[in-house]
N, C-alpha and C positions, 0 to 999 in steps of 0.2 A: 167686446172684451171677452177673451176666453178664460176658462177656469184656471189655467196655469197662471195667468197674470193676476187674477183675483187672489189666488192662493199665495203668490209671491208678495202681493201687497199686504195681505193679512199677516204673513210671517214677519214682514218688516215692522208693521204696527205693533205686533206682539213683542218683538225684540226691543223696540224703542220703549214701550211701556214698562217691560220688566227691568230694563236698564235704569229706568227712572223710578223704580219701586212702585209702579202702579199696578193694581189688580186689574186683570183683563176680564171683563164681563162679556160673555159670548153674544148676548143680545145687543149690548152697546157697540160691540165691534161691528156687527152687521148693520145696525142703524147708522153708525158713522160712515160706513162705506156707501150706504144708500144716499145719505145726505151729501157726500162729496160729488155724487153724480147729478145732483139736481132733482127737482120734483118730477114725479111721474104724474102726468096730467092727461086729461081727456077721457073719452069714453073707455070704460074698463080699467081705469087707473087703479082702483082698489084691488081688482083681480091681479094685476101685474105687481102691485106692492106686496100682496100676500105671498105670491109665488116666488117673487124675487127674494123676499125675506127668508122663506123656507129653504131655498137653494143656498143662499149665503150662510144660513145657520148650519146646513149640512157641511159645507166647506169649512166653516169656522170650527166645528166640532172636530173635524179631522186634523186641523192645524193645532188645536189645543191638545188633541189626542197624542201628538208627538211626545208630550210630556208624561204620558201614562207609563206604567211599569212595563219594562221589557227585560229580556236577558242582558242585552247591551244597550247602552244609551249613547246617542251621538255626542261627541265631545263638546260641540257647541252648546248643548243643553245642560252640561255639568257645571256645578259650582266649582270654581277653581280650587285645586287642592284635593278634590275628591274623585273617586272612581265611579261612584254610583249616585251620589246625592245631586239632585237636579236643582237648577236655579229657581224653578217654580213647579207647582203641582196643581193639577186640576182638582177643584173642590166644588162642593155644593154649599152655598151660603145663602140663607134665607130663600131657599128653593131655586136659586139661580146657579147656572153653570158658570164658574169663574176660574181663571188661572191665577194663582196667588204666588207671588215671589216667596221663596222659602223663608226669608227672614221676617215675613209678615204672617206666616202660618203660626197658629197657636201651638203650644206643646201638645195639646189634646189632638189637634188635627194631624200633627206629625206622628204621634204615637199610633193613631188610627191607621195612618198610611203604612207604618211599619207592620202593624198587625195584619193589614190586608196583604202585604207582600209575603209575610210568613204563611198566611192561609193559602195564598197562591202556590207557594213552594210546596206546601204539604199536599195540595191537590195535584200538583204536577208529579210528585213522587208516587202518589197513589195511582195516577193514570199510567205512569211508566210501569209500575208493578203489574197492573192489569194487562198491559200489552205483553209483558213477558209471560204471564200466566197463560194468556191466550195462545201465544206462539208455542209454549211447551205442550199445552193440551192438543193443539193442532198437530204438532210433531208426533205426539204419542198416539193419536188416532190414525195417523198415516202409516205408522209402523206396523 
């Protein structure tokens, strides 16, 4: 099975879980996919389990990462009636990476997310300002 098919399966599982109001735990998503395939047995099984899990976790993080803050958000990820509010947000809960349906996020978690977005915006404005200063300085030294 190639990575594209695994990614598609993960997207489907995530969408189903979110539609049913279920928090998506990255580790559980990976373990569930491994269990669907049956046991890895024989010599070197532990090696293959460890490396399979690591690779699945890498893919799962990118699937969950779709819900991270961006300039624009895919329409399918948006909560109906909103232009930016997502159906779910990646969070850390009890040290685990999870994707939480927005209606199950605490007020504290949502306010923290809003603060992170404001901090990102401020950092981006500062970055843009430095780029402009650099261009002006370069133009001045070339003249």
